[in-house]
C-alpha positions as CSV (number, residue, x, y, z in Angstrom):
1,M,69.7,116.2,81.9
2,R,72.7,118.1,80.4
3,V,76.8,117.7,80.4
4,T,78.8,120.4,82.2
5,Q,81.7,122.1,80.6
6,K,83.7,119.8,82.7
7,G,81.7,116.7,81.3
8,Q,80.1,116.3,84.4
9,V,76.7,114.9,84.8
10,T,74.1,114.1,87.9
11,I,73.0,110.4,88.4
12,P,69.6,110.6,89.2
13,L,68.7,109.5,92.9
14,D,66.9,106.7,92.1
15,V,69.4,105.4,89.9
16,R,72.0,105.8,92.8
17,R,70.0,104.0,94.8
18,A,69.0,101.3,92.7
19,L,72.8,100.5,91.9
20,G,74.4,101.1,95.6
21,I,76.1,104.3,94.3
22,Q,77.1,106.3,97.3
23,P,79.8,109.3,97.6
24,G,83.0,107.6,96.7
25,S,81.8,104.7,94.9
26,D,84.0,103.9,91.8
27,V,81.9,103.6,88.5
28,N,83.5,103.1,85.3
29,F,81.9,103.8,81.7
30,Q,82.0,100.7,79.1
31,L,81.4,101.2,75.4
32,D,79.5,99.0,73.1
33,E,77.5,99.0,69.9
34,E,74.4,100.6,72.0
35,G,76.3,102.9,73.2
36,A,78.0,103.4,76.7
37,R,77.0,101.6,79.9
38,L,77.4,102.6,83.5
39,I,79.6,99.8,85.6
40,V,79.3,99.9,89.6
41,D,82.1,97.9,90.8
42,P,80.1,95.4,93.1
43,D,83.2,94.4,94.7
44,R,84.1,98.1,95.8
45,A,80.2,98.3,97.5
46,A,80.6,95.4,99.0
47,A,83.9,96.4,100.8
48,E,82.7,99.8,101.6
49,I,79.6,98.2,103.4
50,A,82.1,96.0,105.5
51,R,84.3,98.8,106.2
52,I,81.3,100.8,108.1
53,R,79.5,97.8,109.4
54,G,79.7,98.2,113.1
55,A,81.0,102.1,113.0
56,G,77.5,102.8,115.0
57,D,78.1,100.7,117.7
58,V,76.8,102.7,120.8
59,A,75.7,101.4,124.1
60,L,72.4,103.1,124.1
61,T,69.0,101.0,123.8
62,T,66.7,101.8,121.4
63,D,64.6,103.7,123.8
64,E,67.3,105.8,124.3
65,I,68.1,106.4,120.8
66,L,64.4,107.3,120.0
67,A,64.8,109.8,122.7
68,L,67.8,111.7,121.1
69,T,66.2,111.6,117.8
70,R,63.0,113.3,119.2
71,R,64.7,116.3,120.9
C-alpha cells in the first residue's frame, strides 16, 4: 500500500477485523528496534462495545425482524 500526501494509509479489512478496529477507534504507533507497531487501545474498544450494547433494543420477534429484512 502507499502512503498518501497527508501520511495516511488504509488498514486492510482483515487486519481491522482481527484487531477490532472500528470507525472512531483510537490507535497508536510505537517505535522499536524492528520498526513500528500499531497499538489498539483494548480498553477503548471495550468501552465502545459497552456503549452500543443494547442500542438495538426493539420489541420485535425474530420472525418480524426477518420479515423486515426480506422485503
